[in-house]
C-alpha positions in Angstrom: -26.9 -8.7 -25.0 -23.3 -10.1 -25.1 -21.8 -6.7 -24.6 -24.2 -6.1 -21.6 -23.1 -9.4 -20.1 -19.5 -8.6 -20.7 -19.9 -5.2 -19.0 -21.5 -6.8 -16.0 -18.6 -9.4 -15.8 -16.1 -6.5 -15.9 -17.9 -4.5 -13.3 -18.0 -7.5 -11.0 -14.2 -8.2 -11.6 -13.3 -4.5 -11.1 -15.3 -4.4 -7.7 -13.5 -7.6 -6.5 -10.1 -6.3 -7.5 -10.7 -3.0 -5.9 -11.3 -4.8 -2.6 -8.2 -6.9 -2.6 -5.2 -6.5 -0.3 -1.9 -8.4 -0.9 1.8 -8.4 -0.3 3.9 -8.0 -3.5 7.5 -7.3 -4.4 8.3 -4.1 -6.3 10.3 -5.0 -9.3 10.1 -1.8 -11.5 9.6 1.9 -10.5 8.2 3.7 -13.6 8.1 7.2 -12.1 7.1 8.9 -8.8 3.6 7.3 -8.6 3.5 4.3 -10.6 5.2 0.9 -9.9 5.3 -2.7 -11.2 4.9 -5.3 -8.5 5.2 -9.1 -8.6 2.1 -10.8 -7.1 1.3 -14.6 -7.5 4.1 -14.8 -10.3 2.1 -12.1 -12.2 3.3 -8.5 -13.0 0.8 -5.9 -11.7 0.9 -2.2 -12.6 0.1 -0.2 -9.6 -0.9 3.4 -9.7 -0.6 5.1 -6.3 -3.9 6.7 -5.1 -4.2 10.3 -3.9 -1.2 11.7 -5.3 0.4 12.9 -8.6 4.1 13.0 -9.1 5.8 15.3 -11.7 6.1 13.6 -15.0 9.6 12.4 -15.8 10.2 15.3 -18.3 9.2 17.8 -15.7 11.4 19.5 -13.0 11.6 17.0 -10.2 10.2 14.3 -12.3 13.3 12.1 -12.1 13.8 13.1 -8.3 10.4 11.8 -7.6 11.2 8.5 -9.3 14.4 8.2 -7.4 12.8 8.9 -4.2 10.3 6.1 -5.0 13.2 3.8 -6.1 15.0 4.5 -2.5 11.9 3.6 -0.8 10.5 0.6 -2.4 12.4 -1.0 -5.2 13.1 -4.7 -4.7 11.2 -4.6 -1.3 8.0 -6.3 -0.2 5.2 -3.9 0.1 1.5 -4.1 1.1 -1.1 -3.2 -1.7 -4.4 -2.0 -0.7 -6.3 -1.7 -3.9 -8.8 1.1 -4.3 -9.8 0.7 -7.9 -8.9 -0.4 -11.5 -8.6 2.4 -13.8 -9.4 2.5 -17.5 -5.8 1.6 -18.4 -6.0 -1.5 -16.4 -3.8 -0.4 -13.5 -4.5 -1.1 -10.1 -5.0 2.2 -8.0 -4.0 1.6 -4.6 -2.5 2.5 -1.3 1.0 1.3 -1.0 2.8 0.7 2.5 6.0 -0.6 3.8 5.6 -1.7 7.2 4.3 1.3 9.0 5.3 3.7 6.3 2.6 5.1 3.9 4.3 5.4 0.8 1.6 7.6 -0.9 1.8 10.1 1.9 5.5 10.1 2.2 5.7 11.3 -1.4 3.7 14.2 -0.7 5.3 14.9 2.7 8.7 15.1 1.1 7.5 17.3 -1.8 7.8 14.6 -4.5 4.1 14.6 -5.4 1.3 16.8 -5.3 -1.8 15.7 -3.4 -4.6 14.3 -5.6 -7.1 12.9 -3.2 -9.9 11.2 -4.6 -10.6 7.8 -3.0 -10.6 9.1 0.7 -10.9 12.6 2.5 -8.1 14.7 1.3 -7.4 16.5 4.7 -4.3 14.4 5.5 -2.8 14.9 2.0 -3.5 18.6 1.9 -2.0 19.0 5.3 1.2 17.2 4.2 1.3 19.3 1.1 0.9 22.5 3.1 3.8 21.4 5.4 6.0 20.7 2.3 5.3 23.9 0.8 6.1 25.9 3.9 9.4 24.0 4.1 10.1 24.4 0.5 10.7 20.7 0.1 11.3 19.0 -3.2 9.2 20.5 -6.1 8.2 23.3 -3.6 11.7 24.8 -3.8 10.7 26.0 -7.2 9.1 29.5 -7.6 6.4 28.4 -9.8 6.0 24.6 -9.8 3.6 23.5 -12.5 1.1 20.8 -11.5 1.4 17.4 -13.4 -2.2 17.5 -14.6 -1.5 21.0 -16.3 1.8 19.7 -17.7 0.1 16.8 -19.3 -2.4 19.1 -21.1 0.4 21.0 -22.7 2.5 17.8 -23.4 0.0 15.5 -25.1 2.6 12.6 -25.3 2.5 12.2 -21.6 -1.4 12.0 -21.5 -1.8 8.3 -22.4 -0.1 7.2 -19.0 -2.7 8.9 -16.8 -6.3 8.2 -16.1 -8.6 11.2 -16.7 -11.1 12.1 -14.1 -14.4 13.4 -15.3 -15.8 16.6 -13.7 -19.5 17.1 -14.6 -19.5 20.6 -13.2 -16.8 21.5 -15.6 -17.5 24.6 -17.6 -17.4 24.7 -21.4 -14.3 27.0 -21.1 -12.4 24.5 -19.0 -12.9 21.7 -21.6 -11.0 23.7 -24.1 -7.9 22.0 -23.0 -4.5 23.5 -24.1 -4.3 27.2 -24.0 -3.0 28.4 -27.4 -2.9 32.1 -27.1 1.0 32.7 -26.7 0.6 36.5 -26.2 0.0 38.5 -22.9 -3.2 40.3 -22.7 -4.7 42.8 -20.2 -6.2 40.1 -17.9 -5.3 40.3 -14.2 -8.0 38.5 -12.3 -8.9 34.8 -12.1 -12.6 35.6 -13.1 -11.1 36.6 -16.5 -9.4 33.3 -16.9 -11.0 30.7 -19.2 -8.9 27.7 -18.1 -6.2 26.6 -15.6 -3.7 26.7 -18.4 -4.5 30.2 -19.3 -4.0 31.1 -15.5 -0.6 29.4 -15.6 0.4 31.3 -18.8 -0.4 34.7 -17.4 1.2 33.8 -14.0 4.3 32.4 -15.2 5.0 33.9 -18.7 3.1 37.4 -18.2 4.2 38.0 -14.5 0.6 38.5 -13.2 1.5 37.4 -9.6 -1.9 38.8 -8.4 -3.4 35.5 -9.6 -1.6 33.5 -6.8 -3.6 34.8 -3.8 -2.2 32.0 -1.5 1.4 32.6 -2.5 2.0 28.9 -3.0 2.9 28.9 -6.6 -0.6 27.9 -7.9 -2.6 30.6 -9.7 -6.4 30.8 -9.5 -6.4 27.9 -7.0 -10.2 27.4 -7.2 -10.1 27.1 -11.0 -7.1 24.9 -11.1 -8.3 22.7 -8.3 -11.7 22.1 -10.2 -9.6 20.9 -13.2 -8.0 18.2 -10.9 -11.4 16.5 -10.3 
């Protein structure tokens, strides 16, 4: 009974927190999508909604962090909270005056769109624009999505909330692709996971997997892994 009561209290608190808007000063930039702000003399860790920046050990990871530092560090920003994740972080839209910081990171190629809390058309359009202009991480030939990077670098996983996908296949749940040899697969329908698709695309040179020519192999498969 106590556990049920505690869960109800936690749910009420999370819903209340998710509806909150406030002004706060950015005191730390952890990476390209995570900040620490000072609000009512308390430190609050904020994860920017709808985007996923490269991890710091990835290519453009430190560039993304520096871009965020240049935009918001030691500045007063507006926090529009969307949720509280399993790590206790506030997931939010962050703005600086009229500037939507979440959108700016995608627009300048410093983060991938990771739309979840609102329709993703705006973020997808901004990402497409950045790709076509070869901005930021899109200047790379084969940029690896952060959610794929985290699966192959477990030490970075704990800093990111996992999103469950009930439609995920048993093959996609396998996780890290461990077969380091190139086989004879050439079609997305033969791939058991996004990780395997990236391996064949980047290590085996199977360019036919990238139908959209944007550096993302088997887009339908890898997009399903983002959910």
